[in-house]
N, C-alpha and C positions, 0 to 999 in steps of 0.2 A: 393451444391457444390459437385462435382465428386471426388473422392479418387484419391491420387495419393501415387506411391509409394518412400518411402524413407528407404535407408539404414544409419544404426550406426553403424560404424566399431572402436571397440576398444577392450582392453584385461578387462576393467569396462564393464561386461557384467549385471553386478546386476544394476550398475547405468544407465546404456542404456536401460534396462527395466523398471525402475522405470519413465525414462521419458518418454519413449514409450506410459505408461500405463497412465499418467497426460494427454499427448497431443491428445490420441486417444479419452480421454472422454469427452474433448470440441471442437474436430474438427476431420474431417474425413483422414483419414492417414490409409495407409498401412504399417507398420514398416518391416524391416526385422533389426535382429541384428546379427552380425557377430563380432567374437572375434580375427579375423586375416586378413591380406591381402588376402590370398590363398581363404578362403569362400569367401571373397568379388569378387573377379577375378571368381571364379566358378559360380557365382549365377546372373553375368552381363546380363544372357538372360531375366531375371525379368524386365531388361527396367528401372531400376530407375531415377526419374525426379531430385530426390536431395541426394548428399553421404554427411555424416557428419564424417571424417576421425580424427582418433588418430593422433595428431603431430610425434609421437613416435609409429610406428606400426612395427608391427614383420610378418615375413613370409607370402609373402616380406614386403621390407619394403615400406615408402611410395612413392619412385620415381617408382618402379616397378608398385605398383598399376597406378600410374598415365599414365604411358606409354600404360599400358591394356586399360586404361581407353579413351585413346585418339583415337583409332579405332571403339568406341563404335557411334552408329549412330541411335537416334539423343542422342547427349554428353548430362550427366546428368551435373548438377551443382554440382560444389563438394566445400565443406567448411572445414576448419580444426579446430578440437576441440584441442585448446591446455590451458595448466595449465597456471596461474596466472604470473607464473616465466619465461614462456615459450613464453608470447603475444609478445614480439619486433621481435623475429627470426621467429614466422610466421608471423606475417604480412608482412616480406620480403619476403616471398614466395607467397604473394597474385600475380598472374599474369594472363594472358588471360584462362588458367584451372582453375584457382583455384580462386573462388570469394570471400570469405571473411573468417573470423575467429571468432569465438566463445570461451569466454573463462570460463573453468571452476571453475566459483566463486559463489556467493549465486545467482548470478541471470542468471545462464546458462540453465534452462528450459526456462526464457522467451526469451532468446537468440534463442535458439533452434523454439521457438513457432513463434517466429516472421518472420523468415528465412521460413518456412514453408508459414503462412500467405502471406508471398511477393510471393513466389513460385505459390502457385494457385490462386492470383491475375488473371494471365494469363495462356494460351496454356500450356501445358505442355512442349512442345519445345520452349519456349521462357522464358526470363526472363524480369523483368522491376523493375519499382516502385510498393511500397504497396499497396494492394487492398484497396479500399475504407471500412471502417468498420462502422456500424451503429452505433451513438450516444445512449447511453442509458439516460435517461432522467436525469436530476441534481436531486441530494436529497443531503440534509443535506452539503452543500457547495462544493459536489464532482463533478471536472471538470477534464477533461481528453483529452487533443487535442493533446499532445506532443507525439514524437514517442514512447519513454519509458513506455508511457501508454494504447498506441495501446494493448499490448495484455491481460492489465487490462480490456479495454472496452468490446475487444472480448470475455473473458471471462465470463463476469458480463451477458453480453447480454446471451450466452449458456446456463449458470448455473440457469438464470433465467426460462428457459422452462423445466428444470426436478427438482428430488428430492433430487440429490446426497447431501451427505455432504458436505462443504467446509471448508477448511482450508485458513486462510487469513493471511499472513506473512508479517509483516512490523516493521521498528524499530517504536519508540513513536511516536504517533500525525501523524502518515502520512495516517489518514483516515481509518481507517480498519474497522469502525461502520457504518461509510458512504457507503463503499462496500456492508458491511452486509446486510443495510437496502434497497439501491438501488438494490440489489438481490431478497428482498422480495416485493417489492414495483412492481416491475416488473414480479412478478410471480403470478401463480394461486392460493397464497395464500394472495394475498395483502389485503383482506378484513380481514384476521383472525390477532390474535395478533403477535405482536413481541415483545420480552424479552429479555430485557440483563442480564446475571449474569456473575458479574465479581468474578472467583472462588478463588482470589489469597487471600483475605483475609477473607474468610469463613473458618472456620476450617472442619477438613474433615470428623469428625463425624456428624455436622451440617448439612454438604452439600449432604451429603449420601441420608438423610430423604427429604433436603428442595429443591432440584435439582430433584431427583428420585424418591423419594415417597416411599424407603425403610422404613420398622416400622412403616409407618404412622398410626396413628387411624381414624377411620370413620369421615369425615369433615372437615379433613386437604387434603390441596391441595398442592401440588408439583408444580415447576416452570414449567416441563413438563404438568400437569393438565392443569394449566394458560391458555397454550397457544397451545391447542389440534387445528391440523388442521393449526398454524400457523409456528412461527418461532420461535427458540430459538438459541441465540447468545451468545455463551461462550467464553469469554475473558480469557486472560493467562492459556487457556487449558491446558499449561505445569505445572501449578501449583497444579495440580490433585494428589491425591495420588493414588500409585499404584492400590488401591483397587479400588478407582472413576474411574482410566481408563479403569480397567476391564469391570466396569458397563456402562461406556459409549461407548465402544468395542460391548459392546451386544446391547447397544440401535441402533447403528449404523448399526451391521451387521444381526440380529436378529428382531428387530422394537419391542424387548423387554428385560424388566429385572427382573431377578429370584431375589422376595423378600422373604431371607429366614427367616426374623423374623415371617413373617404372612404368609410364606410359598404359596406363589402363586406368578404367572407371572405379570409383569406391561405390558400392551402395550404402546407403544411408535406410537404416531398419530403426531409428529412434524417434521418439517425440522430442520435438527441440522448444526449450522454454528459455526466455532471456530475461535479465531484466538490467537497467540502469538506475541510478539516482540522479541524472540529469534528463532533461527534456530533449528528445533527440531532436526535435526540429530545427532547436538552436544549433546542436552540432550539425548538422546538415547544411545551416546558413555558410557557419563556421568554413565548411569544405572538407570536414572531416568524415564523414558518415556519407556512405551513398544512398542516394534519395531511393533509388528502386527498392534496398532492402528497407529502409526507412517505411514506403508505403506498404508494404504486407506487413512489416509489425505494428504501425498504426493501427490498422483494419484489424486487429485481433490482439487490442489492447486491455489491461486493466489498471486502471490508476488507483494508487492507495492514498488516501488522505493521510496528513500527517495526524497524529495521536490527540494534539489539543481540538480536531475536530472529530470527534468521536465520541464526543457525550461521554454518558455512564456506560461505556465500555471500558472506559478507562478502570473502574472499580471492579470489574469484574476479571478484568486484565491481573491486577494487582490481588484480587486473592486466590486467581490460578498459580500466579507467581510462589505466593506465600504455600500454597499447597505443595507444590515442587520443591519448594524450599524445605518444607516439614517432611518430606519423603527421603529426601537427601539425607537428612540428619536424623532420619529414623526418633522424630519427636511429635508431640500432640499437634495436633492441626491448631494453625493459627489463625485469630477471627480477626476482622477489622471493626472498630466501634463507629458509631452513625457520623462521631466528627470527624474521623480520620476517612472517612469516607466522601464528606464534604471538601477537606480541604485538599484532597486527591483529585476531584473532579474539578475545581476551580482552578488547577495550575494550567501552564502552557506547554511544560515539558520540551524545550529546544532540541533533546537529546533524543527524545521520543521512547522507543520500548526500551532500549539502552539505560537513561535516564531514570525511569520509572523500576526497573530490574533492579538498578542501585539504590533507590529511595528504597524499594520495598524490604530488602536483602537487611540493610541496615535498622530497618524498623523492625523486621523480626529479632534482632537480637535486642532492641530494646522492650520488647512486648512484657507486660505484666500479667501473669495471671493469663497465658495465651492469649492476649487480646492487646492489638495496639491502636493505642490513645493516640490522640492528637497532635501530642508535645513528642510520640516518636516518630513522625511525618516531617523528616528535615529535609529541604529541596538543596542541591547544591550550590546556588548561587546564594543562600542566605546567610550562610556562617563561613568564611573562609577557611576557620578551623577546622570545618569537615573537608577540606579538600585530600584528605586523608583514605575517605572512605574507596574512592577511586584507584590506589595505587596500588601497586603487585607488591603486597608485605607479607612475610612469614604470620603465622598464627601468632608465636609469640608478640612480635611487634603489630599485628592486630589486635591483640588483647590491653597489650600494654596503651595503645589510645585509647581503646574504648575504655577501659578504666579512668585515665586521666581524662574523658568528657564528661565521664559521670563526676569526676573527684571536682571539676571546675562549676559542674552544674549543681551540684548540690553543696559548694559552700567547704569542700573537702573533710565531709563529715563521715567516715571511714563506716561506721556501723550502717549507716541509713545506705551507703554506695556498696556495701556486701549484699545486702538484702536486698536492694533493687535486681541485682546482678546474679543473685541465688549462689554466693560464694564465700569462702569461709574471711575473719579479717586479716587471718594471718596472709591469706593469697596475697593480699595489697599491699601489707606491708613488707613481706620480702620482695615483692616486687620492686617497691619504692626502695629497699636496700641496697637491691641489686645495682638500679640506677645508679643510685648515689656513688657507690664502690664505684661503678665504671665510668663515673665522672671523677671522681678523684684521680683515678688510674692513667686518665688522658691529662692532668693539669703536669 
């Protein structure tokens, strides 16, 4: 796809340079960075297709820049970059010559990328709907058809075609490992090992040897040794000690690490993908993460939206989870009713995919004639009586909790509950009798 000219205009030149570096690594864009309106106006002869302008612009201000742009042919598309607190005011400026607003929050780079992809979907002088982005095959329940996931899908496709380090950022249980596996599975390294290392619970001294191989004796293999030619996925990379951060920086930048104990260089021949649940910029500001390493990772970032921002993807994910459930239990495929789909799509999922899986697997137990109806969709914050769903229970304990849930729901009508659960009445009576005998023996 041909390159397009894009202006980023605003006082935060460092931030704009980071955004330009990241996006240029995954799609063909020719960026120009300007600190003020004067520099932007002086360079309009470069014929930008897209201009991102800070809401508060100086020397000259926003209105003067817009007047200068009105005489450009063809006219560039203008998008305002606004702070979180400026969003409502900036939205009021959307008119014929201002097309949209992007907000400088944690998804800022995603918003910029999405606007650029939309622009590149047509000829430079016209604007329209988002381009069709090729789907990456599903891996580990990873599904992404919603608009918020299109930058993720596009980045996954592009990163699978190179060996760049990748930083996957998203809240807990948003599918970071699935993204990493997807990139690996669709890369040239697909036939080699994929090894996951969660560094949060590994002591720093042990990690230096186990992960990087520093100080190892002959015969010992580090994680990097074991996945040579493959992909190593480092989870919670923000938990690395400062010393190990420097080793990782060397592995990424030099493809080697110096082993000061054995006085030799260790060659690194693995693709490196890392992930965090925290925004690394905040960790850098706190002094707990090396800024040079952060800058490299930022330029190769994939930011995963929360489940609540993925629209109808939730329903597709739910059905995929149901299909997996049916395979594990060697049972018929369970489907979602229209009412249950609507209920699933309207919930916020503070626990993201972990919570969705819990809701769906409980609903599967309640399915009638292999169909999940609306009343079988029970969210964890709706009823304290259902807190046992996420507990580690034996099968006997789980069955007991489930039967009691149904007895409470259907006014202790044993025959009705037996029919609903497709079990015999005698099974329920035996369970109740056993529990009664146990209670008496404990008195």
